[in-house]
C-alpha positions in Angstrom: 0.0 0.0 0.0 1.4 3.4 -1.0 1.3 5.9 2.0 3.1 8.6 0.1 1.0 11.7 -0.7 1.1 12.9 -4.3 3.5 15.7 -4.9 2.2 19.1 -3.9 1.4 21.5 -6.8 0.5 25.1 -7.2 -3.1 26.4 -6.8 -4.2 29.7 -8.3 -7.3 31.8 -7.5 -7.8 34.8 -10.0 -10.1 37.7 -9.9 -10.1 39.5 -13.2 -11.8 43.0 -13.3 -11.8 45.8 -15.8 -8.8 47.5 -14.1 -6.8 44.9 -12.2 -6.3 41.2 -12.1 -5.6 39.9 -8.6 -4.1 36.5 -8.1 -3.8 34.4 -4.9 -1.5 31.4 -5.2 -0.9 28.5 -2.8 2.7 27.3 -3.3 3.6 23.6 -3.1 4.8 24.2 0.4 1.5 25.7 1.5 2.5 29.3 1.6 0.2 31.9 0.1 1.3 34.6 -2.3 -0.6 37.5 -3.9 0.1 39.2 -7.2 -1.7 42.2 -8.9 -1.4 43.2 -12.6 -3.3 45.6 -14.8 -5.9 43.7 -16.7 -5.3 45.5 -19.9 -1.6 46.1 -20.6 -0.7 45.1 -24.2 2.9 46.4 -23.8 3.5 44.0 -20.9 1.4 40.9 -21.6 -1.5 39.7 -23.8 -3.3 38.0 -20.8 -2.8 39.2 -17.3 -3.9 36.0 -15.7 -1.4 34.0 -17.6 1.3 36.6 -17.1 0.6 36.5 -13.3 0.9 32.7 -13.2 4.2 32.9 -15.1 5.5 35.6 -12.7 4.6 33.5 -9.7 6.1 30.3 -11.2 9.3 32.4 -12.3 8.6 31.3 -15.9 9.8 33.5 -18.8 7.0 35.5 -20.6 7.5 33.5 -23.9 8.0 30.1 -22.2 5.1 27.5 -21.8 3.5 27.2 -18.4 4.4 23.9 -16.8 0.9 22.3 -16.4 2.3 19.4 -14.4 3.2 21.9 -11.6 -0.4 23.2 -11.3 -3.2 21.5 -9.4 -6.0 24.1 -9.9 -6.8 27.4 -11.5 -10.0 29.1 -10.4 -11.1 32.3 -12.1 -13.8 34.8 -11.5 -14.6 38.1 -13.2 -16.7 41.2 -12.9 -15.7 42.7 -16.3 -19.2 42.2 -17.7 -21.1 43.7 -14.8 -19.0 46.8 -14.0 -20.4 49.1 -16.6 -24.1 48.5 -16.4 -24.3 48.4 -12.6 -23.3 52.1 -12.0 -25.8 53.3 -14.7 -28.7 51.5 -13.0 -27.7 52.7 -9.6 -27.3 56.3 -10.9 -30.9 56.2 -12.2 -32.1 54.8 -8.8 -30.1 57.4 -6.9 -31.6 60.2 -9.0 -35.1 58.9 -8.5 -34.7 58.6 -4.8 -33.1 62.0 -4.5 -35.9 63.6 -6.5 -38.5 61.9 -4.2 -36.6 63.2 -1.1 -36.2 66.7 -2.4 -39.9 67.0 -3.2 -40.9 65.5 0.2 -38.7 67.9 2.1 -40.0 71.1 0.4 -42.2 73.0 2.8 -45.7 73.6 1.5 -47.0 77.1 1.6 -50.2 77.4 3.4 -53.1 78.2 1.1 -54.7 81.6 1.7 -58.2 82.3 1.0 
């Protein structure tokens, strides 16, 4: 019976937004690292998530990522939701503000 555990590998959790891509990585020894890159930076990299993984693995920008060293890559994004949400909120804020302003106006008594 084999009691040895499989070799530890890297795990990556990536949050890609419109401005920055944040990466949290668990090293094979269990240590946690963080890395932040601009999401859109054509001069530095074509894909911030891949560039961040390469940086954390100390792999050259043009070299392939060694998949055998990686156990998991989990990615989430808010890119598609960042633009519409403020517009919706802005309309709601304006509507609420207009209601509050009209409710606060003192009414002049009607004179006969």
